[in-house]
C-alpha positions in Angstrom: 160.5 -9.6 -53.4 158.6 -7.6 -50.6 159.9 -8.0 -46.9 156.8 -6.6 -45.2 156.0 -8.0 -41.7 154.8 -11.6 -41.9 156.8 -12.2 -45.0 160.3 -13.4 -45.9 162.2 -14.2 -49.0 165.0 -16.6 -49.9 167.4 -17.0 -52.8 167.5 -20.5 -54.3 170.8 -20.4 -56.0 171.7 -22.7 -59.0 174.0 -25.6 -57.9 176.8 -26.5 -60.3 178.9 -29.7 -60.1 182.4 -28.6 -61.2 183.4 -32.3 -61.1 181.4 -35.4 -60.5 182.9 -38.9 -60.2 180.7 -42.0 -59.9 182.6 -44.3 -57.5 180.3 -47.2 -57.0 176.8 -48.4 -56.5 175.1 -49.6 -53.2 173.1 -52.7 -52.9 169.9 -50.6 -52.8 170.7 -49.2 -56.1 171.8 -45.7 -55.1 175.0 -44.5 -56.8 178.0 -43.4 -54.8 179.5 -40.0 -55.8 182.5 -37.7 -55.2 181.7 -34.3 -56.4 182.8 -30.7 -56.0 179.9 -28.3 -55.9 179.5 -24.5 -56.1 176.5 -22.2 -55.9 175.9 -19.2 -58.1 174.4 -15.7 -57.9 171.6 -16.6 -60.3 168.7 -18.9 -59.3 165.0 -19.1 -58.4 163.4 -17.1 -55.6 161.0 -18.1 -52.8 158.7 -15.8 -50.9 156.6 -17.0 -47.9 154.0 -14.9 -46.2 151.3 -15.4 -43.5 147.9 -16.0 -45.1 144.4 -17.0 -44.0 144.9 -20.4 -45.8 147.7 -22.1 -47.6 148.4 -21.1 -51.1 151.0 -21.7 -53.8 151.8 -19.7 -57.0 154.6 -20.1 -59.5 155.7 -17.3 -61.8 158.8 -16.7 -63.9 160.1 -17.7 -67.4 160.0 -21.5 -66.6 156.8 -21.6 -64.5 154.9 -23.6 -67.1 157.5 -26.4 -67.0 156.9 -27.4 -63.3 154.0 -28.8 -61.3 152.2 -26.3 -59.1 150.6 -29.1 -57.0 151.7 -31.5 -54.4 154.3 -33.0 -56.6 156.3 -29.9 -56.3 159.2 -30.2 -53.8 158.4 -26.7 -52.4 155.1 -28.0 -51.1 156.6 -31.3 -49.9 159.2 -29.3 -47.9 156.4 -27.1 -46.4 154.5 -30.2 -45.3 157.6 -31.9 -43.9 158.5 -28.9 -41.8 154.9 -28.3 -40.7 154.9 -31.8 -39.3 157.9 -30.8 -37.1 156.6 -27.3 -36.2 153.2 -28.2 -34.9 151.1 -25.2 -33.7 153.8 -22.8 -34.9 153.1 -23.6 -38.5 150.7 -21.0 -39.5 149.0 -21.0 -42.9 151.3 -19.5 -45.6 151.2 -18.3 -49.2 154.4 -19.3 -51.0 155.4 -17.8 -54.3 158.1 -19.5 -56.4 159.9 -17.3 -59.1 161.1 -20.0 -61.5 164.0 -18.5 -63.3 166.1 -21.8 -63.8 165.2 -24.4 -66.4 163.5 -27.5 -64.9 165.2 -30.8 -64.9 168.5 -29.3 -65.9 171.2 -30.7 -63.6 171.7 -27.5 -61.6 169.5 -28.4 -58.5 166.6 -26.1 -59.2 163.9 -28.2 -57.5 166.2 -29.1 -54.5 167.4 -25.5 -54.1 163.7 -24.3 -54.1 162.9 -26.8 -51.4 165.9 -25.8 -49.4 165.0 -22.1 -49.7 161.4 -22.9 -48.6 162.7 -24.7 -45.5 165.0 -21.7 -44.5 162.2 -19.2 -45.2 159.5 -21.1 -43.3 161.9 -21.8 -40.3 162.4 -18.1 -40.1 158.7 -17.1 -40.7 157.5 -19.7 -38.1 160.2 -18.8 -35.5 161.6 -22.2 -35.3 164.8 -22.8 -33.4 166.3 -25.3 -35.8 169.9 -25.7 -36.6 171.3 -26.2 -40.1 171.8 -29.8 -39.2 168.2 -30.1 -37.9 166.9 -28.8 -41.2 169.2 -31.1 -43.2 167.9 -34.2 -41.3 164.2 -32.9 -42.0 165.0 -32.5 -45.6 166.5 -35.9 -46.3 163.3 -37.7 -47.4 163.1 -35.1 -50.2 166.5 -36.2 -51.7 170.2 -36.4 -51.3 170.7 -32.9 -52.8 168.7 -31.2 -50.1 171.4 -31.0 -47.4 173.9 -29.5 -49.8 171.4 -27.0 -51.1 170.6 -26.0 -47.6 174.2 -25.2 -47.0 174.4 -23.3 -50.3 178.2 -23.0 -50.2 181.2 -24.6 -51.9 181.2 -28.3 -50.8 182.7 -31.7 -51.6 179.9 -34.4 -51.3 180.6 -38.0 -51.1 178.4 -41.1 -50.5 175.0 -40.7 -52.1 175.5 -36.8 -51.5 174.9 -36.9 -47.7 178.6 -36.8 -46.6 179.4 -33.1 -46.9 182.7 -31.3 -46.4 182.9 -27.6 -46.7 185.7 -26.3 -49.1 187.4 -23.1 -48.4 190.0 -21.2 -50.3 188.7 -21.6 -53.9 188.7 -18.4 -56.0 185.4 -16.8 -57.0 184.5 -18.2 -60.5 183.0 -16.4 -63.4 181.0 -18.7 -65.5 178.4 -19.0 -68.1 175.5 -21.6 -67.9 174.0 -22.9 -71.0 171.0 -25.0 -71.4 169.6 -26.1 -74.8 166.0 -26.5 -73.7 166.1 -30.2 -73.4 165.1 -32.0 -70.1 167.2 -35.0 -69.2 165.9 -37.6 -66.8 168.5 -38.5 -64.2 167.6 -42.2 -64.0 168.0 -42.6 -67.7 171.6 -41.0 -67.5 172.6 -43.4 -64.7 171.1 -46.3 -66.7 173.3 -45.5 -69.6 176.5 -45.2 -67.4 179.1 -47.7 -68.7 181.4 -47.8 -65.6 180.0 -47.3 -62.0 183.4 -47.9 -60.1 185.6 -44.9 -60.9 188.4 -43.5 -58.7 187.5 -40.6 -56.5 188.5 -37.0 -57.0 192.1 -36.2 -56.4 193.0 -34.0 -53.4 192.3 -30.3 -54.1 195.3 -28.0 -54.2 195.6 -25.6 -51.3 194.1 -22.2 -52.0 194.5 -22.5 -55.8 194.3 -19.6 -58.1 192.2 -19.7 -61.2 194.7 -21.3 -63.5 195.6 -24.0 -60.9 191.9 -24.7 -60.2 191.2 -25.2 -63.9 194.2 -27.5 -64.2 192.9 -29.6 -61.4 189.4 -29.7 -63.0 190.7 -30.6 -66.3 192.2 -33.8 -64.7 188.8 -34.6 -63.2 185.5 -35.5 -65.1 181.7 -35.6 -64.9 181.2 -39.3 -65.4 177.6 -38.5 -66.4 178.5 -36.4 -69.3 179.1 -39.1 -71.9 175.9 -41.1 -71.2 173.9 -37.8 -71.1 175.3 -36.8 -74.5 174.0 -40.1 -76.0 170.5 -39.3 -74.7 170.5 -35.6 -75.5 173.1 -34.8 -78.3 172.4 -31.0 -77.9 174.6 -31.3 -74.9 177.6 -31.8 -77.1 176.6 -28.6 -79.0 176.4 -26.6 -75.8 180.0 -27.8 -74.8 181.3 -26.9 -78.2 179.7 -23.4 -78.0 181.3 -22.8 -74.7 184.8 -23.9 -75.9 184.4 -21.8 -79.0 183.6 -18.8 -76.8 187.0 -19.1 -75.1 186.0 -20.9 -71.9 189.1 -22.1 -69.9 187.0 -25.2 -69.1 183.7 -26.5 -70.4 181.7 -29.3 -68.7 178.2 -30.5 -68.1 176.8 -30.1 -64.5 175.1 -32.9 -62.7 173.1 -35.2 -65.0 172.5 -32.4 -67.6 171.5 -30.8 -69.7 173.0 -27.6 -68.3 176.7 -27.0 -69.2 179.0 -24.5 -67.8 182.1 -22.6 -69.0 184.7 -21.0 -66.7 186.3 -17.6 -67.6 189.2 -15.6 -66.2 187.0 -12.5 -65.5 183.5 -11.2 -65.4 183.9 -9.4 -68.6 185.0 -12.5 -70.4 182.0 -14.4 -69.1 179.7 -11.6 -70.1 181.2 -11.5 -73.7 180.9 -15.2 -74.0 177.3 -15.2 -72.9 176.4 -12.5 -75.3 178.1 -14.3 -78.2 176.4 -17.6 -77.4 173.0 -16.2 -77.0 173.3 -14.2 -80.2 174.0 -17.4 -82.1 171.5 -19.7 -80.2 168.7 -17.4 -79.2 166.5 -20.3 -78.1 169.0 -21.5 -75.5 169.0 -20.5 -71.8 172.3 -18.6 -71.5 173.4 -16.7 -68.4 176.7 -15.3 -67.1 177.1 -15.6 -63.3 179.6 -15.9 -60.5 180.0 -18.3 -57.7 178.7 -17.2 -54.2 
């Protein structure tokens, strides 16, 4: 996207839950989690530019699947930041290039909103720290602070207790979505056990085999209930395993699944094979950032 004066762009990377344990439920109904999160080189894209009046446009392969009005988290993020910025908040035109499937368990909407906050804070010249932006973003959802950080993290609580994770190897992976949107509340409602143990301690600076071994002993507690709601998820997992993935798992509340591979070439070959057999699916090879 263009970077002419008065304009700025931001990558909104896909968020992948490598493991997700549901460890409890608060009295207010919010579930407690312990999850290891990475972000990838593929994602949506936000462009913000000075304009005579506010505008918003959505393009890209999944533009038709998301709202282009005030229900979109991008516009809610703009309005939240404008309330803080005051006179600095000039009118802007925001463009969202929607390359990720909607409602797919890889943080698309939250990552879009986080990218909007980063872009507008820069465009409007706001002196806000990452912690300031995270506090501003909280009303938009628990995923916002982690998407603002956009780095490997362990998240606990309802997602607000974040700890950076260093020392993990870069991961080559394939993301697969069968074209089925899964409602997060429905998945949590179908969860049989809400009091699971937390993740085990991560090994120090693991190589790829050691990390896969650690992940294999972990879970995504939302995977089983999501499969009962959307059986196509099981087909995605089977396709990833058949393609040679060292580990295949669902991300978040679904329906996107991921497979981990030893190399970029292995991931590319797997993505090509899966896409050839399932041309209607969303299939992308990528790498963590």
